[in-house]
N, C-alpha and C positions, 0 to 999 in steps of 0.2 A: 502710598508713598508718604512718609512722614515729612513734615515741613522742617526745613533746616532752621536752627536757632542761631542767632548772631552771638558770636563769642566776643565778649568785651570785658575789660577790667576797669576798676576805678583807676584814675590817673596815678594815684599814689602807688598802687600795686604794680602797674605797668612800668612806672619809672624805676622801681626797685629791681624789677626783673631785668630791664635794660641795663641798669648799672652793673648788675651781676654778670651779664653776658659780656659787657665791655671789658670788665676786669679780667674774666676768664679767656676772652677772645675766641670763645666757641659758643655754639647754640647750646642753651641749657634746657630750653623748653621746646615743644612742638615737634613737627616731622623731621627737622634737620638736627635733632639733638646729637651732640658730639662732634658735628662738623664745624670747621673754623668759620668765623665770620668773614665775609668778603668786605672789601673796602666800602662798597656801596651800603651794605647792611650796617656796618659800624657808623658810617656818616648819618644814616637814617636814625639810628638810636641816639647819637649825639644831638641831632637836631630836635628830636622829641624831648629830650631832657632840657635843652636850652629853651624850647618853647614853653615848657611847664614853668621854668624859672621866670621867663618874661611875663607869663600870665599872673604869677604870684606878685611880682613887682608892680605891675599895672594895677592890680586889685588893691594893694596896700597904698599906692599913690592916690588912687581915686577916693579911697576911704578917708585918707588924711586931708584931702582937699574938701570933702563934704563936712569934716569936723571943723573946718575953718582955719586950718593950718596954711601957711604961705607955701608957695611952690617950692622954695628951696628947702624948707622943713619937710614937705612931702616927699621930695626927692631923697633926702637922707633917710627917712623912714622906709621907703620902698626898697633901699639897698641893704638894709639890715637883714641878717639871716636869723630865723627864729623869732621868738616873741619879743 
């Protein structure tokens, strides 16, 4: 019997797929392809996207603090989208 391999995606790829499914309101990938998203599944996808956004903001904030910026400057930097 072959050992199962864990299926995982980089956070960037997973977020892209979640965003596509939320726009289409149906499953685009996997076993349920073509079936509509339930409210629970849509909430899980939105939560995952929000969590990714929170992680990016915290990463930018801590880097700004390490660079010697004030807390208010770091907060502004962490809220900027893009570079």
